C-alpha positions as CSV (number, residue, x, y, z in Angstrom):
1,X,31.4,-23.2,139.5
2,X,29.2,-25.0,142.1
3,X,30.7,-28.4,141.3
4,X,34.2,-27.1,141.5
5,X,33.6,-25.6,144.9
6,X,31.8,-28.7,146.1
7,X,34.7,-30.8,144.9
8,X,37.2,-28.6,146.6
9,X,35.2,-28.8,149.9
10,X,35.1,-32.6,149.5
11,X,38.8,-32.8,148.9
12,X,39.4,-30.7,152.0
13,X,37.1,-32.8,154.1
14,X,38.9,-36.0,152.9
15,X,42.3,-34.5,153.7
16,X,41.0,-33.5,157.2
17,X,39.6,-37.0,157.8
18,X,42.9,-38.5,156.7
19,X,44.8,-36.2,159.0
20,X,42.5,-37.0,161.9
21,X,42.9,-40.7,161.2
22,X,46.7,-40.3,161.2
23,X,46.7,-38.3,164.4
24,X,44.4,-40.9,166.1
25,X,46.8,-43.7,165.0
26,X,49.7,-41.8,166.4
27,X,48.1,-41.1,169.7
28,X,47.0,-44.7,170.2
29,X,50.5,-45.8,169.2
30,X,52.1,-43.6,171.7
31,X,49.7,-44.7,174.4
32,X,50.3,-48.3,173.6
33,X,54.1,-47.8,173.5
34,X,54.0,-46.2,176.9
35,X,51.9,-49.1,178.3
36,X,54.2,-51.7,176.7
37,X,57.3,-49.9,178.0
38,X,55.9,-49.8,181.5
39,X,55.4,-53.6,181.5
40,X,58.3,-54.8,179.5
41,X,60.8,-54.8,182.4
42,X,59.0,-57.6,184.1
43,X,57.8,-59.4,181.0
44,X,59.9,-62.5,180.5
45,X,57.4,-64.4,178.5
46,X,57.8,-62.8,175.1
47,X,55.4,-60.4,173.5
48,X,52.6,-59.1,175.7
49,X,49.0,-60.1,175.1
50,X,47.3,-57.2,173.3
51,X,43.8,-56.4,174.5
52,X,41.6,-54.0,172.5
53,X,38.7,-52.4,174.4
54,X,35.9,-51.4,172.0
55,X,33.1,-49.2,173.3
56,X,31.6,-45.8,173.8
57,X,32.1,-43.2,176.5
58,X,31.7,-45.8,179.2
59,X,35.0,-47.2,177.9
60,X,36.8,-44.0,176.9
61,X,35.3,-41.8,179.6
62,X,36.1,-43.9,182.6
63,X,39.2,-45.4,184.1
64,X,38.1,-49.0,183.6
65,X,40.7,-49.8,180.9
66,X,43.5,-48.4,183.2
67,X,42.2,-50.5,186.1
68,X,42.0,-53.6,183.9
69,X,45.6,-53.1,182.6
70,X,46.8,-52.8,186.2
71,X,45.0,-56.0,187.2
72,X,46.2,-58.0,184.2
73,X,49.8,-57.0,184.8
74,X,52.9,-56.6,182.7
75,X,52.3,-59.5,180.3
76,X,49.4,-57.5,178.8
77,X,49.0,-54.3,176.9
78,X,45.5,-52.7,177.0
79,X,44.4,-50.4,174.2
80,X,41.4,-48.0,174.9
81,X,39.5,-47.6,171.6
82,X,36.3,-46.2,173.0
83,X,34.5,-43.3,171.2
84,X,31.8,-41.4,173.1
85,X,28.3,-41.5,171.7
86,X,28.9,-44.5,169.4
87,X,26.3,-47.1,168.6
88,X,26.1,-50.7,167.3
89,X,23.5,-49.6,164.8
90,X,24.9,-48.9,161.4
91,X,21.9,-46.7,160.6
92,X,22.8,-44.1,163.2
93,X,25.1,-41.1,162.5
94,X,27.6,-42.4,165.1
95,X,28.0,-46.1,164.3
96,X,31.2,-47.5,165.9
97,X,32.1,-49.3,162.7
98,X,32.2,-45.9,160.8
99,X,34.6,-44.4,163.3
100,X,38.4,-44.1,162.5
101,X,39.0,-45.7,165.9
102,X,37.6,-49.0,164.6
103,X,40.4,-49.2,162.0
104,X,42.9,-48.1,164.5
105,X,41.8,-50.9,166.8
106,X,42.4,-53.4,163.9
107,X,45.9,-52.0,163.3
108,X,46.6,-52.6,166.9
109,X,46.5,-56.3,166.0
110,X,44.8,-57.4,169.3
111,X,44.9,-60.9,170.6
112,X,41.8,-60.2,172.6
113,X,38.9,-57.9,171.7
114,X,36.4,-56.7,174.4
115,X,33.3,-55.1,173.0
116,X,31.0,-53.2,175.3
117,X,28.4,-51.3,173.2
118,X,24.7,-50.8,173.1
119,X,23.9,-48.1,175.6
120,X,23.6,-45.4,173.0
121,X,21.4,-47.7,171.0
122,X,18.8,-47.2,173.7
123,X,18.5,-43.5,172.8
124,X,14.9,-42.4,172.6
125,X,15.4,-41.4,169.0
126,X,16.5,-44.9,167.9
127,X,14.3,-46.6,165.4
128,X,16.4,-49.7,164.7
129,X,14.7,-53.1,165.1
130,X,16.0,-55.8,167.3
131,X,16.8,-57.9,164.3
132,X,18.8,-55.1,162.7
133,X,20.7,-54.5,166.0
134,X,21.7,-58.1,166.2
135,X,22.8,-58.2,162.6
136,X,24.8,-55.0,162.9
137,X,26.5,-56.3,166.1
138,X,27.4,-59.5,164.2
139,X,29.0,-57.4,161.5
140,X,31.1,-55.6,164.0
141,X,32.3,-58.9,165.5
142,X,33.1,-60.2,162.1
143,X,35.2,-57.2,161.4
144,X,37.6,-58.2,164.1
145,X,37.3,-62.0,163.6
146,X,38.5,-61.4,160.0
147,X,41.9,-60.1,161.2
148,X,44.9,-62.3,160.3
149,X,45.8,-62.6,164.0
150,X,42.3,-64.2,164.7
151,X,41.7,-62.5,168.1
152,X,39.4,-63.9,170.7
153,X,36.3,-61.7,171.0
154,X,34.4,-61.2,174.2
155,X,30.9,-59.6,174.4
156,X,30.1,-57.5,177.4
157,X,26.6,-56.8,178.7
158,X,27.0,-53.0,179.4
159,X,26.2,-51.5,182.8
160,X,22.6,-50.7,183.7
161,X,21.0,-47.4,182.9
162,X,19.4,-45.3,185.6
163,X,17.5,-42.0,185.6
164,X,19.4,-39.7,183.3
165,X,19.2,-36.5,181.1
166,X,21.0,-38.1,178.2
167,X,17.8,-39.4,176.4
168,X,18.8,-43.0,177.1
169,X,15.7,-45.1,177.8
170,X,16.2,-47.4,180.8
171,X,13.1,-49.4,179.8
172,X,14.2,-49.9,176.2
173,X,17.7,-50.8,177.4
174,X,16.4,-53.5,179.7
175,X,13.7,-54.8,177.3
176,X,15.7,-54.8,174.1
177,X,19.4,-54.1,174.4
178,X,20.3,-56.5,177.1
179,X,18.4,-59.5,175.6
180,X,19.8,-58.6,172.1
181,X,23.4,-58.5,173.3
182,X,22.8,-61.9,175.0
183,X,21.4,-63.1,171.6
184,X,24.5,-62.0,169.8
185,X,26.8,-63.9,172.2
186,X,24.7,-67.0,171.9
187,X,24.2,-66.8,168.2
188,X,27.9,-66.3,167.5
189,X,29.0,-68.7,170.3
190,X,31.1,-66.0,172.0
191,X,31.8,-65.7,175.7
192,X,29.6,-63.2,177.5
193,X,30.8,-60.9,180.4
194,X,28.0,-59.7,182.6
195,X,28.8,-56.2,183.8
196,X,25.1,-55.4,183.9
197,X,24.2,-57.6,186.8
198,X,27.3,-56.6,188.8
199,X,26.1,-52.9,188.9
200,X,22.4,-53.4,188.7
201,X,21.7,-52.5,192.3
202,X,24.2,-49.7,192.6
203,X,22.9,-46.4,191.2
204,X,25.2,-44.6,193.6
205,X,28.2,-45.8,191.5
206,X,27.0,-43.7,188.5
207,X,27.8,-40.0,187.9
208,X,24.7,-39.2,185.8
209,X,22.7,-42.4,185.7
210,X,24.6,-43.7,182.6
211,X,28.4,-43.2,183.2
212,X,30.0,-45.2,186.1
213,X,32.1,-43.3,188.6
214,X,35.6,-44.4,189.6
215,X,34.3,-47.2,191.8
216,X,31.8,-48.3,189.2
217,X,34.6,-48.4,186.6
218,X,36.7,-50.4,189.0
219,X,33.9,-52.9,189.2
220,X,33.7,-53.2,185.4
221,X,37.5,-53.9,185.3
222,X,37.2,-56.5,188.1
223,X,34.4,-58.4,186.3
224,X,36.2,-58.3,182.9
225,X,39.5,-59.3,184.6
226,X,37.9,-62.3,186.3
227,X,36.4,-63.5,183.0
228,X,39.7,-63.1,181.1
229,X,41.8,-64.8,183.7
230,X,39.4,-67.7,184.5
231,X,38.4,-68.6,180.9
232,X,40.8,-66.7,178.6
């Protein structure tokens, strides 16, 4: 009896996960369609460049992706695939690679992938070593590099962490996450976008010490836009 109930619960969970995945694909598809439709009138150069923004709540919870799309213009479509609370670490309960959004981002078939993760890996409960963090980050990059479209991947140094109530350690972030993200970019020979330095002296541009406000998000967009248009 127990195994039958457990199996039934498992089947229901699998169905719910499949439904959630389908809904997520639908929502992102609608959002992408609306962005593409908005820019198609002025796009005379063929298909727009598809940009996938990978990240946590600093991506999904701010307007940086909207600002970036407006800066890039009608020849681009920007997809926001951020999921709040996610980590690079595969050993956490909220690894980005384990989220349905990761697969949705792959189905988006991006030409450019912008990855801005690592803030939640500075959680005070995190026990992952630096070596494991770098290895897990490399696996995430490889996930997108393996796509048939062969997108160009950009690594972003996330914005600084100030005093907060989110159990994010500013010291651990500075001493471990920032150098580890740099190591990933260097080790994989990928371009690095330094958002960290651009906001380092501006705690006033953060809502809670972790999440940038509208002005902070606009700064993130400007830095990423400058990198894409000067070297992309």
